C-alpha positions as CSV (number, residue, x, y, z in Angstrom):
1,M,-49.2,-14.3,52.5
2,L,-49.7,-17.9,54.4
3,V,-48.9,-21.1,52.3
4,R,-51.0,-23.7,53.6
5,G,-48.9,-27.5,54.1
6,T,-45.7,-25.9,53.0
7,A,-42.6,-25.8,55.5
8,G,-39.7,-23.7,55.1
9,L,-40.9,-20.2,54.6
10,A,-41.3,-19.1,58.1
11,G,-42.1,-15.3,58.3
12,W,-44.6,-14.8,55.5
13,K,-47.7,-12.9,56.4
14,P,-50.9,-14.2,56.2
15,C,-53.1,-12.7,54.1
16,D,-57.3,-13.0,52.8
17,T,-58.1,-16.5,51.5
18,A,-60.6,-15.2,49.4
19,G,-59.2,-16.1,45.2
20,W,-56.6,-18.9,46.3
21,K,-55.6,-20.3,43.5
22,P,-53.3,-23.7,42.9
23,V,-49.8,-23.3,42.2
24,G,-47.4,-25.6,40.3
25,N,-44.8,-28.2,42.0
26,L,-42.3,-26.6,44.0
27,R,-38.9,-28.7,44.5
28,Y,-39.7,-29.0,48.6
29,A,-43.4,-28.5,48.5
30,P,-45.9,-30.1,46.4
31,K,-49.2,-28.3,45.7
32,F,-49.9,-25.2,47.1
33,R,-52.3,-22.1,47.1
34,V,-51.9,-18.4,47.8
35,C,-54.1,-15.7,47.3
36,S,-54.8,-13.9,43.7
37,E,-52.3,-11.0,44.7
38,C,-49.1,-13.1,45.9
39,Y,-49.5,-15.2,42.7
40,Q,-46.6,-13.4,40.9
41,K,-44.6,-13.2,43.9
42,V,-44.5,-17.2,45.0
43,Q,-43.7,-17.5,40.9
44,R,-40.5,-15.8,41.4
45,A,-40.2,-17.8,44.7
46,R,-39.9,-20.8,42.8
47,V,-36.8,-22.8,43.6
48,K,-35.4,-24.0,40.3
49,K,-33.6,-27.1,40.1
50,K,-30.0,-27.3,38.8
51,P,-29.0,-29.0,36.0
52,E,-27.3,-32.6,37.3
53,P,-23.9,-32.7,35.3
54,P,-24.1,-35.6,33.0
55,Q,-23.1,-39.1,33.9
56,P,-21.7,-41.4,31.8
57,D,-23.8,-44.6,31.4
58,S,-21.0,-46.9,31.4
59,P,-16.8,-46.5,30.5
60,P,-16.3,-46.6,26.5
61,S,-15.5,-49.9,25.3
62,A,-11.7,-50.9,24.3
63,G,-12.7,-51.0,20.7
64,L,-14.8,-47.5,20.7
65,R,-11.9,-45.9,22.7
66,R,-9.3,-46.6,20.0
67,Y,-11.7,-45.1,17.5
68,L,-11.9,-41.9,19.5
69,Y,-8.4,-41.6,19.6
70,F,-7.9,-42.5,16.0
71,T,-10.4,-39.8,15.8
72,A,-8.6,-37.0,17.8
73,A,-5.4,-37.7,15.4
74,V,-7.1,-37.4,12.1
75,S,-9.0,-34.2,13.1
76,G,-5.3,-33.2,14.4
77,A,-4.3,-33.9,11.0
78,A,-7.0,-32.2,9.1
79,V,-6.5,-28.9,11.1
80,M,-3.0,-28.4,10.0
81,I,-4.0,-29.5,6.4
82,V,-6.4,-26.7,6.2
83,E,-4.5,-24.1,7.5
84,I,-1.8,-24.4,5.4
85,L,-3.8,-25.6,2.2
86,G,-6.2,-22.6,3.1
87,A,-3.4,-20.3,2.4
88,K,-2.5,-21.6,-1.2
89,M,-6.0,-22.3,-2.0
90,L,-6.3,-17.8,-1.5
91,A,-2.9,-17.0,-3.0
92,P,-4.4,-16.9,-6.6
93,Y,-6.8,-14.0,-5.3
94,L,-4.9,-12.2,-2.6
95,G,-1.0,-13.0,-3.0
96,T,1.2,-15.0,-0.9
97,S,2.6,-12.0,1.2
98,H,2.8,-12.1,4.8
99,F,-1.0,-10.5,5.5
100,V,-2.0,-13.6,3.8
101,W,-0.2,-15.8,6.1
102,T,-1.2,-13.9,9.1
103,A,-4.9,-13.7,8.7
104,Q,-4.9,-17.6,7.8
105,I,-2.9,-18.3,11.5
106,A,-4.9,-15.7,13.1
107,I,-8.3,-17.0,12.1
108,T,-6.9,-20.7,12.7
109,L,-6.2,-19.9,16.2
110,V,-9.1,-18.0,17.2
111,A,-11.2,-20.7,15.7
112,L,-9.3,-23.3,17.6
113,A,-10.3,-21.3,20.8
114,C,-13.4,-21.0,20.2
115,G,-13.8,-24.9,19.5
116,Y,-12.4,-25.8,22.3
117,Y,-14.6,-23.7,24.7
118,A,-17.7,-25.0,22.2
119,G,-16.3,-28.6,22.8
120,G,-16.0,-28.2,27.1
121,W,-19.4,-26.2,27.0
122,L,-21.0,-29.0,24.9
123,V,-20.0,-32.2,26.7
124,D,-20.6,-31.0,30.1
125,R,-24.2,-30.7,28.9
126,S,-24.5,-34.3,27.3
127,L,-21.9,-36.9,26.6
128,R,-23.8,-37.9,23.8
129,L,-20.9,-38.8,20.9
130,G,-23.3,-38.1,18.5
131,R,-23.2,-35.0,18.8
132,L,-19.6,-34.7,18.5
133,Y,-19.2,-36.6,15.2
134,A,-22.5,-34.6,14.0
135,A,-20.1,-31.3,14.5
136,I,-17.1,-33.5,12.5
137,L,-19.8,-34.2,9.9
138,A,-20.8,-30.7,9.2
139,A,-17.1,-30.0,9.0
140,G,-16.0,-32.1,6.3
141,A,-18.9,-31.0,4.6
142,Y,-18.6,-26.8,4.9
143,L,-14.9,-28.0,3.5
144,G,-16.4,-29.9,0.8
145,L,-18.1,-26.5,0.2
146,T,-15.0,-24.2,0.3
147,V,-13.7,-25.9,-2.9
148,A,-17.0,-24.4,-4.9
149,I,-17.1,-21.0,-3.2
150,S,-13.4,-19.7,-2.2
151,E,-13.6,-18.1,-5.9
152,P,-16.8,-15.8,-5.5
153,V,-15.6,-15.4,-1.8
154,A,-12.2,-14.2,-2.6
155,Y,-13.9,-11.7,-5.3
156,A,-16.4,-10.5,-2.9
157,F,-13.7,-9.2,-0.6
158,L,-11.5,-7.9,-3.5
159,H,-12.6,-4.3,-2.7
160,F,-11.4,-4.0,0.5
161,D,-7.4,-3.9,1.5
162,L,-5.2,-6.8,1.6
163,A,-5.1,-7.0,5.3
164,V,-8.8,-6.4,5.9
165,G,-9.8,-8.9,2.9
166,S,-7.3,-11.4,4.0
167,L,-8.8,-11.8,7.2
168,L,-12.5,-11.6,6.0
169,T,-12.0,-14.0,3.2
170,S,-10.1,-16.7,5.4
171,A,-12.7,-16.4,8.2
172,F,-15.2,-16.8,5.7
173,L,-14.1,-20.0,4.6
174,F,-12.2,-21.7,7.4
175,F,-13.4,-20.4,10.8
176,V,-16.6,-22.8,11.3
177,P,-14.8,-26.3,10.3
178,L,-11.5,-25.5,12.2
179,A,-14.0,-24.3,15.1
180,L,-16.1,-27.6,14.7
181,L,-12.8,-29.8,14.6
182,A,-11.5,-28.2,17.7
183,M,-14.2,-29.3,19.6
184,V,-12.8,-32.8,19.4
185,G,-10.3,-32.7,21.9
186,P,-11.8,-31.2,25.3
187,F,-15.2,-33.6,24.1
188,L,-13.0,-36.3,24.3
189,V,-11.6,-35.8,27.2
190,R,-14.4,-36.0,29.3
191,V,-15.8,-38.7,27.6
192,L,-12.9,-41.3,28.5
193,T,-12.4,-39.6,31.6
194,I,-14.2,-42.0,34.5
195,S,-12.7,-40.8,37.7
196,V,-10.5,-37.7,38.5
197,T,-7.5,-40.0,38.8
198,T,-7.5,-40.3,35.1
199,V,-7.6,-36.6,33.9
200,G,-4.1,-36.2,33.2
201,G,-3.2,-39.4,31.3
202,N,-6.4,-38.7,29.1
203,V,-5.3,-35.4,28.4
204,G,-1.9,-36.5,27.8
205,R,-2.9,-39.1,25.3
206,L,-5.2,-37.0,23.4
207,T,-3.1,-34.4,23.2
208,A,0.0,-36.5,21.7
209,L,-2.0,-37.9,19.7
210,S,-4.0,-34.9,17.7
211,T,-0.5,-33.3,17.8
212,F,1.1,-36.7,16.0
213,G,-1.8,-36.5,13.6
214,S,-1.0,-32.2,13.0
215,F,2.8,-33.6,12.4
216,V,1.4,-36.0,9.6
217,G,-0.6,-33.8,8.2
218,T,1.9,-31.2,8.4
219,I,4.3,-33.6,6.3
220,L,1.5,-34.7,4.0
221,I,0.7,-31.3,2.6
222,G,4.2,-30.1,2.5
223,Y,5.8,-33.4,0.9
224,L,2.9,-35.4,-0.8
225,L,-0.5,-33.2,-1.4
226,I,0.5,-30.0,-2.4
227,P,3.3,-31.0,-4.7
228,F,1.4,-33.7,-6.5
229,L,-2.5,-32.8,-6.2
230,P,-4.7,-29.8,-7.0
231,N,-6.0,-27.6,-4.3
232,S,-9.2,-28.6,-5.0
233,V,-8.6,-32.2,-4.5
234,T,-7.0,-32.1,-1.5
235,M,-9.6,-30.2,0.4
236,Y,-12.0,-32.6,-1.2
237,L,-9.7,-35.7,0.2
238,T,-9.9,-33.9,3.7
239,A,-13.5,-33.6,3.5
240,L,-14.3,-36.8,2.6
241,V,-12.1,-38.7,5.0
242,L,-14.0,-36.5,7.9
243,M,-17.3,-37.2,6.4
244,L,-16.2,-41.1,6.4
245,I,-15.1,-41.0,10.3
246,A,-18.3,-39.2,11.1
247,S,-20.5,-41.6,8.9
248,S,-18.7,-44.5,10.3
249,Y,-19.6,-43.9,14.1
250,F,-23.1,-43.3,13.0
251,F,-23.4,-46.7,10.8
252,I,-22.4,-48.4,14.1
253,S,-24.1,-46.7,16.9
254,H,-26.9,-45.1,15.1
255,R,-28.6,-47.1,12.8
256,T,-31.9,-44.3,12.2
257,L,-29.1,-42.1,10.8
258,R,-27.6,-44.0,8.2
259,A,-30.1,-42.4,5.3
260,A,-29.2,-39.2,6.5
261,T,-25.7,-39.6,6.5
262,V,-25.1,-41.2,2.8
263,T,-27.7,-38.4,1.5
264,A,-25.1,-36.1,3.2
265,V,-21.9,-37.5,2.0
266,V,-23.8,-38.2,-1.7
267,I,-25.0,-34.5,-2.1
268,A,-21.4,-33.3,-0.9
269,I,-19.3,-35.5,-3.7
270,G,-22.2,-34.4,-6.2
271,A,-21.6,-30.8,-5.5
272,V,-17.9,-31.0,-5.5
273,A,-17.5,-32.9,-8.6
274,G,-20.1,-31.1,-10.5
275,Y,-18.0,-27.7,-9.7
276,V,-14.8,-29.4,-11.0
277,G,-16.8,-30.8,-14.0
278,L,-17.8,-27.3,-14.8
279,R,-15.2,-25.4,-13.8
280,R,-13.1,-27.7,-16.0
281,D,-15.5,-27.4,-18.7
282,R,-15.2,-23.4,-18.4
283,L,-11.5,-23.3,-18.7
284,R,-11.7,-25.5,-22.2
285,A,-14.3,-23.1,-23.6
286,E,-12.5,-19.7,-23.5
287,N,-10.1,-18.4,-26.3
288,T,-7.4,-20.5,-24.4
289,I,-7.1,-24.0,-24.1
290,E,-5.3,-25.2,-21.1
291,L,-2.2,-27.4,-22.0
292,Y,-1.1,-28.1,-18.4
293,R,-2.1,-27.6,-14.9
294,A,-0.5,-29.1,-12.2
295,N,0.0,-27.9,-8.5
296,S,3.7,-27.4,-7.0
297,N,5.6,-26.3,-4.0
298,F,5.4,-22.9,-5.0
299,G,1.8,-22.2,-6.6
300,L,-0.3,-23.5,-9.1
301,L,1.4,-23.8,-12.6
302,Q,-0.8,-23.5,-16.1
303,V,0.5,-23.2,-19.4
304,L,-2.4,-21.4,-22.3
305,Q,-2.6,-22.0,-25.7
306,E,-4.6,-19.4,-27.3
307,K,-6.9,-20.9,-29.9
308,N,-6.6,-18.2,-32.8
309,R,-2.8,-17.4,-32.3
310,P,0.8,-19.0,-32.0
311,R,0.7,-17.7,-28.6
312,R,1.4,-19.4,-25.1
313,Y,1.1,-18.5,-21.7
314,Y,2.8,-19.8,-18.8
315,L,1.2,-18.8,-15.5
316,N,2.1,-19.3,-11.7
317,D,-1.0,-18.8,-9.4
318,Y,-3.1,-17.3,-12.5
319,L,-0.3,-14.7,-13.0
320,T,1.3,-14.7,-16.4
321,Q,4.8,-15.1,-16.2
322,N,5.7,-15.1,-19.9
323,T,4.3,-15.1,-23.2
324,Y,5.7,-17.4,-26.1
325,D,5.6,-17.3,-30.0
326,I,5.4,-20.9,-30.7
327,N,5.7,-20.6,-34.3
328,A,8.9,-18.3,-34.2
329,H,10.4,-19.9,-31.2
330,Q,10.5,-16.6,-28.9
331,S,9.1,-14.7,-26.0
332,I,6.8,-11.8,-26.7
333,S,7.4,-10.5,-23.0
334,M,9.9,-7.2,-22.7
335,F,11.7,-8.5,-19.2
336,T,13.2,-11.4,-21.2
337,Y,15.2,-9.6,-23.8
338,M,15.7,-7.0,-21.2
339,L,17.3,-9.0,-19.2
340,H,19.9,-10.5,-21.9
341,M,20.6,-7.2,-23.6
342,L,21.4,-5.1,-20.6
343,A,23.9,-8.3,-19.2
344,Q,25.4,-8.1,-23.0
345,A,25.6,-4.1,-23.2
346,Y,27.2,-3.3,-19.9
347,T,29.3,-6.0,-19.7
348,P,33.0,-6.3,-21.6
349,R,32.7,-10.1,-22.0
350,I,30.1,-12.6,-20.9
351,E,31.3,-16.4,-20.3
352,D,30.2,-17.0,-17.3
353,V,26.6,-16.7,-16.1
354,L,24.7,-17.2,-12.7
355,C,20.4,-17.0,-13.4
356,I,18.7,-16.9,-10.1
357,G,15.5,-18.1,-11.3
358,L,14.5,-20.1,-14.5
359,G,11.1,-19.2,-15.2
360,V,10.6,-21.6,-18.1
361,G,14.5,-21.3,-19.1
362,V,14.0,-18.5,-21.7
363,V,16.6,-16.2,-20.7
364,P,19.2,-18.9,-19.6
365,M,18.9,-20.6,-22.8
366,E,19.6,-17.4,-24.7
367,F,23.0,-16.8,-22.8
368,A,23.6,-20.3,-23.7
369,R,23.0,-19.8,-27.3
370,D,25.5,-17.2,-27.2
371,G,27.7,-19.8,-26.0
372,A,28.2,-18.8,-22.3
373,R,28.4,-21.3,-19.2
374,V,25.5,-20.7,-17.1
375,D,24.5,-21.9,-14.2
376,V,20.9,-21.5,-12.7
377,A,19.7,-21.6,-9.4
378,E,15.6,-22.6,-9.2
379,I,13.8,-23.7,-6.3
380,N,10.7,-24.9,-7.9
381,P,12.0,-28.4,-9.7
382,A,8.2,-28.2,-11.2
383,V,9.0,-25.9,-13.7
384,V,11.6,-27.6,-15.5
385,P,9.5,-30.0,-17.2
386,V,7.2,-27.5,-18.3
387,G,10.0,-25.4,-19.8
388,E,11.3,-28.3,-21.3
389,K,7.8,-29.7,-22.7
390,F,6.2,-26.2,-23.8
391,F,8.8,-23.7,-24.1
392,D,12.1,-25.3,-26.1
393,L,14.1,-25.6,-22.3
394,Q,17.0,-27.7,-23.0
395,P,17.9,-28.7,-19.6
396,K,21.4,-30.3,-20.8
397,R,22.6,-26.9,-21.8
398,L,22.5,-25.7,-18.3
399,N,23.9,-26.2,-15.2
400,I,20.4,-26.3,-13.2
401,S,20.8,-26.5,-9.4
402,I,17.1,-27.2,-7.5
403,T,17.9,-24.8,-4.3
404,D,17.2,-21.5,-2.9
405,G,19.0,-18.4,-4.5
406,R,20.5,-17.1,-1.4
407,Y,21.4,-20.7,-0.4
408,F,23.3,-21.2,-3.7
409,L,25.0,-17.7,-3.3
410,N,26.3,-19.1,0.3
411,R,27.8,-21.6,-1.0
412,C,28.9,-20.9,-4.5
413,G,33.0,-20.6,-4.8
414,R,32.9,-19.4,-8.4
415,Q,32.8,-16.0,-10.4
416,Y,30.4,-14.9,-13.2
417,D,30.6,-12.1,-15.6
418,A,27.0,-11.4,-14.7
419,V,24.4,-12.5,-12.7
420,I,20.6,-12.3,-13.3
421,L,18.1,-12.5,-10.7
422,D,14.6,-12.5,-12.1
423,A,13.2,-14.7,-8.9
424,F,9.5,-14.0,-8.8
425,L,7.1,-16.1,-6.4
426,G,3.8,-15.4,-7.7
427,D,3.6,-11.1,-8.0
428,S,6.9,-10.4,-6.3
429,C,10.6,-11.0,-5.9
430,P,11.5,-13.1,-2.6
431,S,12.3,-10.4,-0.4
432,H,15.1,-12.3,1.1
433,L,16.6,-11.6,-2.0
434,M,16.6,-7.9,-2.1
435,T,18.6,-7.0,1.2
436,R,21.9,-5.5,1.6
437,E,23.6,-8.9,2.8
438,A,22.2,-10.7,-0.4
439,F,23.5,-8.2,-2.7
440,T,26.7,-8.7,-0.9
441,A,27.0,-12.1,-1.8
442,I,26.1,-11.6,-5.2
443,R,28.8,-8.8,-5.5
444,R,31.3,-11.5,-4.0
445,V,30.7,-14.0,-7.0
446,L,30.8,-11.0,-9.1
447,K,34.2,-10.5,-11.4
448,P,35.6,-7.5,-11.2
449,E,33.9,-5.7,-14.2
450,G,30.5,-8.1,-14.1
451,T,27.1,-7.1,-14.0
452,L,24.0,-7.5,-11.9
453,V,21.1,-7.4,-13.9
454,I,17.3,-7.1,-11.6
455,N,13.8,-7.6,-13.1
456,T,11.4,-6.5,-10.4
457,F,8.0,-4.3,-10.5
458,G,8.6,-0.6,-9.3
459,D,6.7,2.2,-9.2
460,F,8.1,5.8,-9.0
461,D,5.0,8.1,-8.2
462,P,5.5,9.5,-4.8
463,G,3.7,7.6,-2.0
464,Q,4.1,4.4,-3.9
465,D,7.9,4.5,-5.0
466,F,8.9,2.5,-1.6
467,L,10.0,-0.4,-3.5
468,A,11.8,1.1,-6.0
469,A,13.5,3.7,-4.2
470,S,14.6,1.1,-1.3
471,L,16.0,-1.4,-4.0
472,S,18.0,1.8,-5.4
473,K,19.6,2.8,-1.7
474,T,20.4,-0.7,-1.1
475,L,22.4,-1.7,-3.9
476,R,24.1,1.6,-3.6
477,S,25.3,0.8,-0.6
478,V,27.1,-2.4,-1.9
479,F,27.7,-1.4,-5.7
480,P,29.5,1.8,-6.8
481,A,27.3,2.2,-9.8
482,V,23.5,1.5,-10.1
483,L,20.9,2.5,-13.2
484,I,17.8,1.9,-13.7
485,H,15.8,1.4,-17.0
486,R,11.9,1.4,-17.1
487,G,9.7,0.1,-19.7
488,R,6.0,1.6,-20.6
489,H,4.4,-1.2,-18.0
490,A,5.6,-2.5,-14.6
491,N,8.8,-4.2,-15.0
492,T,11.5,-2.1,-13.7
493,L,15.4,-3.4,-14.3
494,F,18.1,-2.5,-12.1
495,V,21.7,-2.8,-13.5
496,A,24.1,-2.5,-10.7
497,S,28.3,-3.1,-10.7
498,S,31.6,-2.6,-9.2
499,N,33.0,-0.8,-11.9
500,P,32.3,3.0,-11.0
501,H,32.1,3.8,-14.8
502,L,29.6,1.9,-15.9
503,A,28.6,2.8,-19.1
504,I,27.1,0.6,-22.3
505,V,30.2,-0.9,-24.0
506,H,27.9,-3.1,-26.8
507,P,25.3,-1.5,-28.5
508,P,22.1,-3.2,-28.2
509,N,20.9,-4.9,-31.4
510,F,17.3,-5.6,-32.0
511,E,16.8,-7.0,-34.7
512,H,16.5,-10.3,-32.9
513,V,13.8,-9.1,-30.6
514,H,10.2,-10.1,-31.4
515,S,8.4,-7.7,-33.1
516,N,5.4,-7.4,-30.7
517,C,7.5,-6.2,-28.1
518,V,10.2,-4.2,-30.2
519,L,9.1,-0.9,-29.5
520,E,8.9,-1.5,-25.8
521,V,12.1,-2.8,-25.5
522,Q,13.7,0.3,-27.5
523,E,11.9,2.5,-25.1
524,A,13.0,0.8,-21.9
525,F,16.4,0.8,-23.1
526,E,16.7,4.5,-24.0
527,T,14.5,5.4,-20.4
528,L,16.7,5.8,-17.4
529,R,15.1,6.7,-14.3
530,E,15.9,8.2,-10.7
531,T,14.7,7.3,-7.1
532,H,13.8,9.9,-4.5
533,P,17.2,10.3,-3.0
534,G,14.9,11.0,0.5
535,H,12.3,8.5,-0.3
536,G,13.0,4.3,0.9
537,M,15.5,2.8,3.4
538,V,18.4,0.1,3.0
539,L,16.8,-3.0,3.3
540,T,18.5,-5.4,5.4
541,D,18.1,-9.1,6.7
542,N,17.1,-7.9,10.1
543,F,14.9,-5.1,8.9
544,N,12.8,-5.7,5.6
545,P,9.7,-4.1,5.6
546,V,8.8,-4.2,1.8
547,E,5.8,-6.8,1.9
548,F,4.2,-4.2,4.2
549,Y,4.8,-0.8,2.4
550,D,4.4,-2.3,-1.0
551,A,1.1,-4.1,-0.3
552,K,-1.0,-1.7,-2.5
553,K,0.5,-1.9,-5.5
554,R,0.4,-6.0,-4.8
555,E,-3.3,-5.3,-3.9
556,T,-4.3,-3.2,-7.0
557,M,-2.1,-6.1,-9.1
558,R,-3.6,-8.8,-7.7
559,R,-7.5,-7.2,-7.8
560,D,-6.9,-6.1,-11.8
561,L,-5.9,-9.6,-12.3
562,A,-8.6,-11.5,-10.3
563,N,-11.3,-9.2,-12.0
564,S,-9.6,-10.2,-15.5
565,M,-9.6,-13.7,-14.5
566,H,-13.5,-13.4,-13.5
567,E,-14.3,-11.9,-16.5
568,M,-13.1,-14.4,-19.0
């Protein structure tokens, strides 16, 4: 093949000149001709021009540089807020087990890795900051959307098992905004770097500012936002801050984008506000009236009142914790009577009581009315005013310590006639209160003939009895006598004592039990169960896999709860 008027193509053989046609410009030769046969060969022989790396027009001004640093800090704070708040938003549907937190942390890490890569790839092709702030704007808009779609998304993935469902829900809701926010770091490093000699300083400053922002975000979400604001409002505010940061940049640098930016922000505000309004209206329109709703360090707290009956409900993350008759001033929940009456029945004399877990105060108040001195270890300070306002709790009659139950036990120097363990966190008792070491600490604060009464959920069917069998084994490794009472529903009550001859010394009196649950209380008192001796294990602080083995039961409970809430 002969190429006319070109150089650097030596060694190509000439061919017929008939049918020569023009071929487009090459990098090394202007226009040239080849024969028809060789047209495709020459096309493949084109020398492609490699993209030149982007060059900055000029270094950022001092004002822009400070704004970029501020952006890095805010994006770091937003990442931590989304990571922590995301798990709280999933709790009402998926629970608070380690599966949910594992999923949220794993998705966050994967999203950050993808975002770092994408940010570096993008900035190597264009240094235009508008692309980065468009990503931040999109992240804010997506986070605002999560407020509205978290419930239907969670329902959609409920048919998966807990581990997979948690991963899928977290990925759908939070992967995209977290990945977009992760683009900020590598993008700004390249934008701020004019010379190789300044790379280290730029990376150090941006990493420090982003990490400091993460620290501030963690403090805000843990100590201010979750305790005092609903989760939806906190996520909405985070989204709004991100959109305002992006909008401010566009307003300053790209006037033609003002209208689009304002439209996006207004739509996001309207969507979230409309959702919140519809949600509140739906709650008011049901058979119950929402008397109280507030976030806390340990989940969403609600008080619901039936419209047609004098029945009041206390809920934690949508799980009913107690039911109360406001006319009779009595609980309608079986376990409240069982905790009080089992301690009375098995203990010769009750003068001093320790309640680990206050709830809304129904059980501690029963002991106080009996004339006992009652100490309470309650980790959530938000439940005290709820109990006082809606469930006849009288805090002055109790000695309430706002602290973790295990911490209280380790520091306690008193001894008690009865210890009542009813410390539920969502759908389960905290696992660190269910170990051999925890029960050893309880035995230390019990008098010789004192009793420990535990309320928990337990199943006795083969394959689903890990929790009940393990609790039985763990208690028997510490206490000589252990009895198990079980009602017709899920509540299982353990009674343990250092007295090897544990037996009922005071027959129960059912006269004061609410009529709606008296038969259930009588049945639970009469029903003693035993666990399979070959099932379960002794739970210790070092090895306590209850959440893993009991996940299926919790998953079923959460699914039933979520579906019932969805049908309201």
